[in-house]
N, CA, C and O atoms as a printed pandas DataFrame, in Angstrom:
     atom_number atom_name residue_name chain_id  residue_number  x_coord  y_coord  z_coord
0              1         N          MET        A               1   79.106  -16.441  197.257
1              2        CA          MET        A               1   79.901  -15.491  196.518
2              3         C          MET        A               1   81.296  -15.384  197.124
3              4         O          MET        A               1   82.290  -15.418  196.399
4              5         N          LEU        A               2   81.378  -15.258  198.431
5              6        CA          LEU        A               2   82.669  -15.051  199.075
6              7         C          LEU        A               2   83.551  -16.285  198.969
7              8         O          LEU        A               2   84.765  -16.164  198.809
8              9         N          THR        A               3   82.951  -17.484  199.057
9             10        CA          THR        A               3   83.760  -18.697  198.967
10            11         C          THR        A               3   84.369  -18.847  197.585
11            12         O          THR        A               3   85.499  -19.320  197.462
12            13         N          SER        A               4   83.653  -18.457  196.547
13            14        CA          SER        A               4   84.226  -18.559  195.206
14            15         C          SER        A               4   85.285  -17.485  194.981
15            16         O          SER        A               4   86.219  -17.694  194.207
16            17         N          LEU        A               5   85.155  -16.364  195.631
17            18        CA          LEU        A               5   86.141  -15.295  195.492
18            19         C          LEU        A               5   87.472  -15.681  196.132
19            20         O          LEU        A               5   88.535  -15.350  195.606
20            21         N          LEU        A               6   87.417  -16.369  197.245
21            22        CA          LEU        A               6   88.637  -16.711  197.979
22            23         C          LEU        A               6   89.091  -18.148  197.761
23            24         O          LEU        A               6   89.852  -18.681  198.569
24            25         N          TYR        A               7   88.641  -18.783  196.688
25            26        CA          TYR        A               7   89.003  -20.168  196.430
26            27         C          TYR        A               7   90.504  -20.292  196.214
27            28         O          TYR        A               7   91.063  -19.611  195.355
28            29         N          CYS        A               8   91.148  -21.137  196.969
29            30        CA          CYS        A               8   92.600  -21.399  196.908
30            31         C          CYS        A               8   93.441  -20.167  197.219
31            32         O          CYS        A               8   94.534  -20.026  196.672
32            33         N          CYS        A               9   92.970  -19.284  198.068
33            34        CA          CYS        A               9   93.738  -18.074  198.373
34            35         C          CYS        A               9   94.903  -18.364  199.318
35            36         O          CYS        A               9   95.684  -17.464  199.627
36            37         N          GLU        A              10   95.028  -19.601  199.777
37            38        CA          GLU        A              10   96.141  -19.942  200.667
38            39         C          GLU        A              10   97.479  -19.713  199.998
39            40         O          GLU        A              10   98.453  -19.350  200.658
40            41         N          THR        A              11   97.535  -19.919  198.705
41            42        CA          THR        A              11   98.818  -19.864  197.995
42            43         C          THR        A              11   98.975  -18.607  197.158
43            44         O          THR        A              11   99.941  -18.492  196.403
44            45         N          TRP        A              12   98.060  -17.675  197.272
45            46        CA          TRP        A              12   98.169  -16.437  196.502
46            47         C          TRP        A              12   99.313  -15.580  197.001
47            48         O          TRP        A              12   99.573  -15.508  198.202
48            49         N          THR        A              13   99.983  -14.941  196.087
49            50        CA          THR        A              13  100.965  -13.924  196.418
50            51         C          THR        A              13  100.346  -12.595  196.025
51            52         O          THR        A              13  100.236  -12.280  194.841
52            53         N          LEU        A              14   99.947  -11.826  197.009
53            54        CA          LEU        A              14   99.205  -10.596  196.743
54            55         C          LEU        A              14  100.079   -9.363  196.910
55            56         O          LEU        A              14  100.817   -9.224  197.885
56            57         N          TYR        A              15   99.975   -8.494  195.951
57            58        CA          TYR        A              15  100.572   -7.177  196.070
58            59         C          TYR        A              15   99.505   -6.226  196.611
59            60         O          TYR        A              15   98.320   -6.559  196.601
60            61         N          ARG        A              16   99.902   -5.078  197.070
61            62        CA          ARG        A              16   98.966   -4.111  197.655
62            63         C          ARG        A              16   97.863   -3.733  196.660
63            64         O          ARG        A              16   96.713   -3.527  197.048
64            65         N          LYS        A              17   98.225   -3.644  195.379
65            66        CA          LYS        A              17   97.253   -3.310  194.336
66            67         C          LYS        A              17   96.142   -4.358  194.260
67            68         O          LYS        A              17   94.968   -4.018  194.115
68            69         N          HIS        A              18   96.519   -5.630  194.359
69            70        CA          HIS        A              18   95.534   -6.704  194.293
70            71         C          HIS        A              18   94.601   -6.689  195.501
71            72         O          HIS        A              18   93.400   -6.928  195.371
72            73         N          VAL        A              19   95.156   -6.408  196.665
73            74        CA          VAL        A              19   94.336   -6.359  197.877
74            75         C          VAL        A              19   93.324   -5.230  197.778
75            76         O          VAL        A              19   92.166   -5.402  198.158
76            77         N          ARG        A              20   93.750   -4.068  197.266
77            78        CA          ARG        A              20   92.820   -2.948  197.100
78            79         C          ARG        A              20   91.697   -3.289  196.132
79            80         O          ARG        A              20   90.546   -2.922  196.365
80            81         N          GLN        A              21   92.020   -3.984  195.050
81            82        CA          GLN        A              21   90.998   -4.362  194.080
82            83         C          GLN        A              21   90.004   -5.351  194.683
83            84         O          GLN        A              21   88.798   -5.232  194.469
84            85         N          LEU        A              22   90.508   -6.319  195.432
85            86        CA          LEU        A              22   89.619   -7.292  196.079
86            87         C          LEU        A              22   88.733   -6.624  197.121
87            88         O          LEU        A              22   87.544   -6.927  197.214
88            89         N          GLU        A              23   89.313   -5.709  197.910
89            90        CA          GLU        A              23   88.533   -4.988  198.916
90            91         C          GLU        A              23   87.439   -4.146  198.261
91            92         O          GLU        A              23   86.307   -4.100  198.742
92            93         N          ARG        A              24   87.787   -3.489  197.169
93            94        CA          ARG        A              24   86.821   -2.657  196.468
94            95         C          ARG        A              24   85.639   -3.494  195.976
95            96         O          ARG        A              24   84.486   -3.095  196.133
96            97         N          PHE        A              25   85.925   -4.650  195.383
97            98        CA          PHE        A              25   84.863   -5.526  194.902
98            99         C          PHE        A              25   84.015   -6.048  196.056
99           100         O          PHE        A              25   82.789   -6.095  195.960
100          101         N          HIS        A              26   84.664   -6.435  197.141
101          102        CA          HIS        A              26   83.974   -7.004  198.295
102          103         C          HIS        A              26   83.006   -5.998  198.917
103          104         O          HIS        A              26   81.847   -6.326  199.173
104          105         N          VAL        A              27   83.474   -4.791  199.155
105          106        CA          VAL        A              27   82.624   -3.774  199.786
106          107         C          VAL        A              27   81.510   -3.348  198.839
107          108         O          VAL        A              27   80.382   -3.116  199.275
108          109         N          ARG        A              28   81.815   -3.243  197.551
109          110        CA          ARG        A              28   80.773   -2.882  196.584
110          111         C          ARG        A              28   79.682   -3.957  196.540
111          112         O          ARG        A              28   78.498   -3.636  196.448
112          113         N          SER        A              29   80.078   -5.224  196.605
113          114        CA          SER        A              29   79.092   -6.315  196.621
114          115         C          SER        A              29   78.265   -6.288  197.897
115          116         O          SER        A              29   77.053   -6.499  197.857
116          117         N          LEU        A              30   78.913   -6.028  199.036
117          118        CA          LEU        A              30   78.182   -5.945  200.303
118          119         C          LEU        A              30   77.195   -4.787  200.288
119          120         O          LEU        A              30   76.074   -4.918  200.780
120          121         N          ARG        A              31   77.602   -3.663  199.732
121          122        CA          ARG        A              31   76.694   -2.516  199.651
122          123         C          ARG        A              31   75.440   -2.856  198.850
123          124         O          ARG        A              31   74.334   -2.472  199.228
124          125         N          SER        A              32   75.613   -3.568  197.753
125          126        CA          SER        A              32   74.446   -3.913  196.943
126          127         C          SER        A              32   73.574   -4.950  197.638
127          128         O          SER        A              32   72.352   -4.922  197.493
128          129         N          LEU        A              33   74.182   -5.867  198.393
129          130        CA          LEU        A              33   73.399   -6.869  199.118
130          131         C          LEU        A              33   72.612   -6.252  200.273
131          132         O          LEU        A              33   71.462   -6.617  200.515
132          133         N          ILE        A              34   73.239   -5.318  200.980
133          134        CA          ILE        A              34   72.599   -4.684  202.132
134          135         C          ILE        A              34   71.616   -3.613  201.681
135          136         O          ILE        A              34   70.641   -3.332  202.378
136          137         N          GLY        A              35   71.864   -3.018  200.529
137          138        CA          GLY        A              35   70.978   -1.973  200.023
138          139         C          GLY        A              35   71.457   -0.574  200.354
139          140         O          GLY        A              35   70.649    0.345  200.484
140          141         N          ILE        A              36   72.755   -0.406  200.492
141          142        CA          ILE        A              36   73.330    0.907  200.769
142          143         C          ILE        A              36   73.756    1.521  199.444
143          144         O          ILE        A              36   74.524    0.921  198.693
144          145         N          ARG        A              37   73.262    2.702  199.164
145          146        CA          ARG        A              37   73.634    3.394  197.939
146          147         C          ARG        A              37   74.899    4.203  198.175
147          148         O          ARG        A              37   75.252    4.500  199.317
148          149         N          TRP        A              38   75.572    4.555  197.101
149          150        CA          TRP        A              38   76.805    5.323  197.264
150          151         C          TRP        A              38   76.513    6.748  197.712
151          152         O          TRP        A              38   77.393    7.415  198.256
152          153         N          GLN        A              39   75.304    7.219  197.494
153          154        CA          GLN        A              39   74.938    8.563  197.916
154          155         C          GLN        A              39   74.743    8.659  199.432
155          156         O          GLN        A              39   74.726    9.762  199.979
156          157         N          ASP        A              40   74.597    7.522  200.117
157          158        CA          ASP        A              40   74.360    7.521  201.562
158          159         C          ASP        A              40   75.604    7.898  202.365
159          160         O          ASP        A              40   75.507    8.168  203.562
160          161         N          ARG        A              41   76.744    7.920  201.733
161          162        CA          ARG        A              41   78.011    8.299  202.378
162          163         C          ARG        A              41   78.323    7.457  203.614
163          164         O          ARG        A              41   78.621    7.987  204.684
164          165         N          VAL        A              42   78.250    6.156  203.449
165          166        CA          VAL        A              42   78.589    5.217  204.516
166          167         C          VAL        A              42   79.997    4.699  204.235
167          168         O          VAL        A              42   80.294    4.289  203.113
168          169         N          THR        A              43   80.858    4.716  205.237
169          170        CA          THR        A              43   82.241    4.294  205.044
170          171         C          THR        A              43   82.309    2.789  204.849
171          172         O          THR        A              43   81.375    2.056  205.174
172          173         N          ASP        A              44   83.435    2.350  204.312
173          174        CA          ASP        A              44   83.628    0.915  204.083
174          175         C          ASP        A              44   83.648    0.137  205.397
175          176         O          ASP        A              44   83.134   -0.980  205.466
176          177         N          ILE        A              45   84.237    0.719  206.430
177          178        CA          ILE        A              45   84.303    0.057  207.734
178          179         C          ILE        A              45   82.905   -0.101  208.317
179          180         O          ILE        A              45   82.596   -1.124  208.929
180          181         N          ALA        A              46   82.063    0.904  208.129
181          182        CA          ALA        A              46   80.685    0.812  208.610
182          183         C          ALA        A              46   79.907   -0.259  207.853
183          184         O          ALA        A              46   79.070   -0.948  208.436
184          185         N          VAL        A              47   80.178   -0.401  206.564
185          186        CA          VAL        A              47   79.524   -1.451  205.778
186          187         C          VAL        A              47   79.935   -2.828  206.283
187          188         O          VAL        A              47   79.095   -3.717  206.426
188          189         N          LEU        A              48   81.233   -3.008  206.553
189          190        CA          LEU        A              48   81.712   -4.296  207.077
190          191         C          LEU        A              48   81.114   -4.585  208.451
191          192         O          LEU        A              48   80.784   -5.731  208.755
192          193         N          ASP        A              49   80.973   -3.546  209.287
193          194        CA          ASP        A              49   80.363   -3.726  210.607
194          195         C          ASP        A              49   78.898   -4.122  210.496
195          196         O          ASP        A              49   78.436   -5.006  211.217
196          197         N          ARG        A              50   78.169   -3.474  209.599
197          198        CA          ARG        A              50   76.755   -3.807  209.422
198          199         C          ARG        A              50   76.578   -5.243  208.936
199          200         O          ARG        A              50   75.648   -5.937  209.347
200          201         N          ALA        A              51   77.478   -5.680  208.058
201          202        CA          ALA        A              51   77.385   -7.034  207.517
202          203         C          ALA        A              51   77.924   -8.069  208.498
203          204         O          ALA        A              51   77.605   -9.253  208.389
204          205         N          GLY        A              52   78.742   -7.627  209.458
205          206        CA          GLY        A              52   79.330   -8.549  210.420
206          207         C          GLY        A              52   80.391   -9.439  209.796
207          208         O          GLY        A              52   80.536  -10.602  210.172
208          209         N          ILE        A              53   81.134   -8.889  208.838
209          210        CA          ILE        A              53   82.136   -9.654  208.093
210          211         C          ILE        A              53   83.488   -8.960  208.222
211          212         O          ILE        A              53   83.570   -7.736  208.324
212          213         N          LEU        A              54   84.548   -9.771  208.215
213          214        CA          LEU        A              54   85.902   -9.227  208.206
214          215         C          LEU        A              54   86.236   -8.698  206.820
215          216         O          LEU        A              54   85.543   -8.994  205.846
216          217         N          SER        A              55   87.288   -7.924  206.742
217          218        CA          SER        A              55   87.745   -7.448  205.434
218          219         C          SER        A              55   88.381   -8.617  204.682
219          220         O          SER        A              55   88.755   -9.626  205.281
220          221         N          ILE        A              56   88.494   -8.467  203.382
221          222        CA          ILE        A              56   89.082   -9.513  202.548
222          223         C          ILE        A              56   90.528   -9.768  202.953
223          224         O          ILE        A              56   90.967  -10.916  203.006
224          225         N          GLU        A              57   91.263   -8.708  203.236
225          226        CA          GLU        A              57   92.668   -8.869  203.611
226          227         C          GLU        A              57   92.795   -9.683  204.891
227          228         O          GLU        A              57   93.669  -10.545  204.987
228          229         N          ALA        A              58   91.943   -9.428  205.869
229          230        CA          ALA        A              58   91.987  -10.179  207.123
230          231         C          ALA        A              58   91.639  -11.648  206.885
231          232         O          ALA        A              58   92.251  -12.537  207.477
232          233         N          MET        A              59   90.659  -11.899  206.021
233          234        CA          MET        A              59   90.285  -13.285  205.717
234          235         C          MET        A              59   91.417  -14.030  205.020
235          236         O          MET        A              59   91.698  -15.186  205.337
236          237         N          ILE        A              60   92.063  -13.361  204.068
237          238        CA          ILE        A              60   93.156  -14.005  203.335
238          239         C          ILE        A              60   94.335  -14.278  204.260
239          240         O          ILE        A              60   94.935  -15.351  204.191
240          241         N          ILE        A              61   94.671  -13.338  205.114
241          242        CA          ILE        A              61   95.778  -13.534  206.056
242          243         C          ILE        A              61   95.481  -14.691  206.994
243          244         O          ILE        A              61   96.361  -15.499  207.289
244          245         N          LYS        A              62   94.251  -14.771  207.459
245          246        CA          LYS        A              62   93.852  -15.853  208.356
246          247         C          LYS        A              62   94.015  -17.216  207.693
247          248         O          LYS        A              62   94.548  -18.147  208.296
248          249         N          VAL        A              63   93.557  -17.325  206.455
249          250        CA          VAL        A              63   93.656  -18.600  205.727
250          251         C          VAL        A              63   95.106  -18.926  205.401
251          252         O          VAL        A              63   95.515  -20.083  205.494
252          253         N          GLN        A              64   95.895  -17.913  205.018
253          254        CA          GLN        A              64   97.295  -18.156  204.696
254          255         C          GLN        A              64   98.107  -18.567  205.917
255          256         O          GLN        A              64   99.005  -19.402  205.808
256          257         N          LEU        A              65   97.805  -17.996  207.070
257          258        CA          LEU        A              65   98.509  -18.399  208.287
258          259         C          LEU        A              65   98.157  -19.831  208.680
259          260         O          LEU        A              65   99.014  -20.576  209.157
260          261         N          ARG        A              66   96.905  -20.212  208.482
261          262        CA          ARG        A              66   96.505  -21.591  208.760
262          263         C          ARG        A              66   97.245  -22.553  207.832
263          264         O          ARG        A              66   97.697  -23.610  208.271
264          265         N          TRP        A              67   97.371  -22.194  206.550
265          266        CA          TRP        A              67   98.092  -23.028  205.586
266          267         C          TRP        A              67   99.583  -23.091  205.916
267          268         O          TRP        A              67  100.194  -24.154  205.801
268          269         N          THR        A              68  100.172  -21.969  206.323
269          270        CA          THR        A              68  101.585  -21.955  206.690
270          271         C          THR        A              68  101.835  -22.841  207.907
271          272         O          THR        A              68  102.834  -23.559  207.954
272          273         N          GLY        A              69  100.936  -22.798  208.893
273          274        CA          GLY        A              69  101.060  -23.685  210.047
274          275         C          GLY        A              69  100.990  -25.139  209.644
275          276         O          GLY        A              69  101.699  -25.977  210.203
276          277         N          HIS        A              70  100.136  -25.451  208.671
277          278        CA          HIS        A              70  100.045  -26.824  208.171
278          279         C          HIS        A              70  101.347  -27.225  207.481
279          280         O          HIS        A              70  101.827  -28.343  207.670
280          281         N          LEU        A              71  101.922  -26.322  206.682
281          282        CA          LEU        A              71  103.179  -26.629  205.999
282          283         C          LEU        A              71  104.315  -26.879  206.979
283          284         O          LEU        A              71  105.161  -27.743  206.753
284          285         N          ILE        A              72  104.330  -26.130  208.053
285          286        CA          ILE        A              72  105.401  -26.297  209.042
286          287         C          ILE        A              72  105.301  -27.652  209.726
287          288         O          ILE        A              72  106.316  -28.271  210.045
288          289         N          ARG        A              73  104.071  -28.108  209.949
289          290        CA          ARG        A              73  103.878  -29.358  210.681
290          291         C          ARG        A              73  104.037  -30.631  209.848
291          292         O          ARG        A              73  104.319  -31.690  210.409
292          293         N          ILE        A              74  103.865  -30.557  208.525
293          294        CA          ILE        A              74  103.948  -31.781  207.731
294          295         C          ILE        A              74  105.405  -32.208  207.565
295          296         O          ILE        A              74  106.327  -31.415  207.756
296          297         N          ASP        A              75  105.591  -33.471  207.206
297          298        CA          ASP        A              75  106.935  -34.022  207.048
298          299         C          ASP        A              75  107.633  -33.405  205.835
299          300         O          ASP        A              75  106.990  -32.895  204.918
300          301         N          SER        A              76  108.951  -33.466  205.857
301          302        CA          SER        A              76  109.733  -32.797  204.817
302          303         C          SER        A              76  109.682  -33.510  203.473
303          304         O          SER        A              76  110.092  -32.923  202.471
304          305         N          PHE        A              77  109.201  -34.739  203.404
305          306        CA          PHE        A              77  109.160  -35.441  202.126
306          307         C          PHE        A              77  107.874  -35.181  201.341
307          308         O          PHE        A              77  107.765  -35.634  200.202
308          309         N          HIS        A              78  106.923  -34.487  201.891
309          310        CA          HIS        A              78  105.705  -34.155  201.163
310          311         C          HIS        A              78  106.000  -33.112  200.082
311          312         O          HIS        A              78  106.836  -32.226  200.263
312          313         N          ILE        A              79  105.303  -33.238  198.967
313          314        CA          ILE        A              79  105.572  -32.374  197.811
314          315         C          ILE        A              79  105.280  -30.906  198.116
315          316         O          ILE        A              79  105.975  -30.025  197.610
316          317         N          GLN        A              80  104.260  -30.626  198.938
317          318        CA          GLN        A              80  103.932  -29.236  199.242
318          319         C          GLN        A              80  105.087  -28.547  199.949
319          320         O          GLN        A              80  105.443  -27.415  199.621
320          321         N          ARG        A              81  105.659  -29.224  200.904
321          322        CA          ARG        A              81  106.764  -28.628  201.654
322          323         C          ARG        A              81  108.009  -28.490  200.786
323          324         O          ARG        A              81  108.741  -27.507  200.900
324          325         N          GLN        A              82  108.249  -29.455  199.933
325          326        CA          GLN        A              82  109.402  -29.378  199.049
326          327         C          GLN        A              82  109.268  -28.211  198.079
327          328         O          GLN        A              82  110.257  -27.548  197.766
328          329         N          LEU        A              83  108.057  -27.955  197.601
329          330        CA          LEU        A              83  107.860  -26.843  196.673
330          331         C          LEU        A              83  108.052  -25.491  197.350
331          332         O          LEU        A              83  108.624  -24.574  196.759
332          333         N          ILE        A              84  107.579  -25.365  198.582
333          334        CA          ILE        A              84  107.688  -24.083  199.280
334          335         C          ILE        A              84  109.107  -23.813  199.749
335          336         O          ILE        A              84  109.603  -22.697  199.594
336          337         N          TYR        A              85  109.769  -24.806  200.318
337          338        CA          TYR        A              85  111.088  -24.588  200.908
338          339         C          TYR        A              85  112.245  -24.976  199.995
339          340         O          TYR        A              85  113.407  -24.848  200.380
340          341         N          GLY        A              86  111.936  -25.447  198.793
341          342        CA          GLY        A              86  112.994  -25.855  197.876
342          343         C          GLY        A              86  113.662  -24.673  197.197
343          344         O          GLY        A              86  113.161  -23.550  197.239
344          345         N          VAL        A              87  114.792  -24.938  196.576
345          346        CA          VAL        A              87  115.511  -23.923  195.804
346          347         C          VAL        A              87  115.756  -24.473  194.401
347          348         O          VAL        A              87  115.699  -25.683  194.183
348          349         N          LEU        A              88  116.024  -23.588  193.462
349          350        CA          LEU        A              88  116.295  -24.010  192.096
350          351         C          LEU        A              88  117.675  -24.648  191.997
351          352         O          LEU        A              88  118.656  -24.102  192.501
352          353         N          ALA        A              89  117.749  -25.802  191.348
353          354        CA          ALA        A              89  119.030  -26.455  191.141
354          355         C          ALA        A              89  119.776  -25.812  189.977
355          356         O          ALA        A              89  121.005  -25.734  189.982
356          357         N          GLN        A              90  119.026  -25.356  188.987
357          358        CA          GLN        A              90  119.647  -24.696  187.845
358          359         C          GLN        A              90  118.680  -23.651  187.312
359          360         O          GLN        A              90  117.496  -23.661  187.647
360          361         N          GLY        A              91  119.175  -22.776  186.505
361          362        CA          GLY        A              91  118.337  -21.718  185.964
362          363         C          GLY        A              91  118.977  -20.369  186.206
363          364         O          GLY        A              91  120.129  -20.283  186.631
364          365         N          HIS        A              92  118.229  -19.321  185.935
365          366        CA          HIS        A              92  118.757  -17.980  186.120
366          367         C          HIS        A              92  117.660  -17.072  186.641
367          368         O          HIS        A              92  116.473  -17.371  186.510
368          369         N          ARG        A              93  118.063  -15.983  187.220
369          370        CA          ARG        A              93  117.136  -14.985  187.724
370          371         C          ARG        A              93  117.117  -13.800  186.762
371          372         O          ARG        A              93  118.123  -13.470  186.135
372          373         N          ASN        A              94  115.973  -13.183  186.664
373          374        CA          ASN        A              94  115.842  -11.988  185.839
374          375         C          ASN        A              94  116.475  -10.801  186.544
375          376         O          ASN        A              94  116.635  -10.804  187.765
376          377         N          LEU        A              95  116.833   -9.790  185.770
377          378        CA          LEU        A              95  117.397   -8.578  186.341
378          379         C          LEU        A              95  116.324   -7.775  187.059
379          380         O          LEU        A              95  115.136   -7.924  186.770
380          381         N          GLY        A              96  116.729   -6.939  187.981
381          382        CA          GLY        A              96  115.799   -6.081  188.699
382          383         C          GLY        A              96  115.320   -6.722  189.984
383          384         O          GLY        A              96  115.811   -7.762  190.422
384          385         N          ARG        A              97  114.337   -6.055  190.571
385          386        CA          ARG        A              97  113.777   -6.546  191.825
386          387         C          ARG        A              97  113.056   -7.859  191.574
387          388         O          ARG        A              97  112.310   -7.991  190.604
388          389         N          ARG        A              98  113.278   -8.818  192.442
389          390        CA          ARG        A              98  112.661  -10.110  192.218
390          391         C          ARG        A              98  111.182  -10.069  192.581
391          392         O          ARG        A              98  110.740   -9.234  193.369
392          393         N          LYS        A              99  110.438  -10.984  191.993
393          394        CA          LYS        A              99  109.008  -11.070  192.234
394          395         C          LYS        A              99  108.768  -11.560  193.650
395          396         O          LYS        A              99  109.565  -12.319  194.202
396          397         N          LYS        A             100  107.670  -11.122  194.226
397          398        CA          LYS        A             100  107.300  -11.552  195.558
398          399         C          LYS        A             100  106.829  -13.002  195.498
399          400         O          LYS        A             100  106.070  -13.363  194.599
400          401         N          CYS        A             101  107.259  -13.825  196.426
401          402        CA          CYS        A             101  106.847  -15.223  196.431
402          403         C          CYS        A             101  106.098  -15.528  197.732
403          404         O          CYS        A             101  105.973  -14.666  198.602
404          405         N          TYR        A             102  105.611  -16.741  197.851
405          406        CA          TYR        A             102  104.789  -17.112  198.998
406          407         C          TYR        A             102  105.536  -16.936  200.317
407          408         O          TYR        A             102  104.960  -16.480  201.305
408          409         N          LYS        A             103  106.818  -17.297  200.332
409          410        CA          LYS        A             103  107.589  -17.170  201.576
410          411         C          LYS        A             103  107.708  -15.708  202.013
411          412         O          LYS        A             103  107.709  -15.416  203.209
412          413         N          ASP        A             104  107.808  -14.792  201.045
413          414        CA          ASP        A             104  107.867  -13.370  201.381
414          415         C          ASP        A             104  106.566  -12.909  202.030
415          416         O          ASP        A             104  106.579  -12.150  202.999
416          417         N          CYS        A             105  105.442  -13.378  201.484
417          418        CA          CYS        A             105  104.143  -13.015  202.069
418          419         C          CYS        A             105  103.988  -13.590  203.476
419          420         O          CYS        A             105  103.441  -12.930  204.361
420          421         N          ALA        A             106  104.464  -14.809  203.684
421          422        CA          ALA        A             106  104.368  -15.432  204.997
422          423         C          ALA        A             106  105.226  -14.698  206.022
423          424         O          ALA        A             106  104.838  -14.576  207.183
424          425         N          LYS        A             107  106.389  -14.209  205.599
425          426        CA          LYS        A             107  107.270  -13.473  206.510
426          427         C          LYS        A             107  106.653  -12.143  206.941
427          428         O          LYS        A             107  106.826  -11.702  208.077
428          429         N          GLU        A             108  105.921  -11.504  205.998
429          430        CA          GLU        A             108  105.285  -10.237  206.334
430          431         C          GLU        A             108  104.247  -10.440  207.403
431          432         O          GLU        A             108  103.597   -9.482  207.823
């Protein structure tokens, strides 16, 4: 279940809202697997401790940092590096705050 949930998460650009939704699904799934009911009043951190699993956010950060390290080490002519570090030759930007991109997530 967890591997299908985090498939290709190396390149995801996550906003705080998305992380909360993923965490909510993850803990709810763990509760049902372990057999903890919502009436038992067990915190999410206690559920993660009982399962012996990291939070979704920690797992995603770990995988993204590993991918970023790989991007830094590969040669500059590879398509992956060109896509991440490249800039637009032509085009326009929309008005307002710009969308968060992979480089912004890596900097955080």
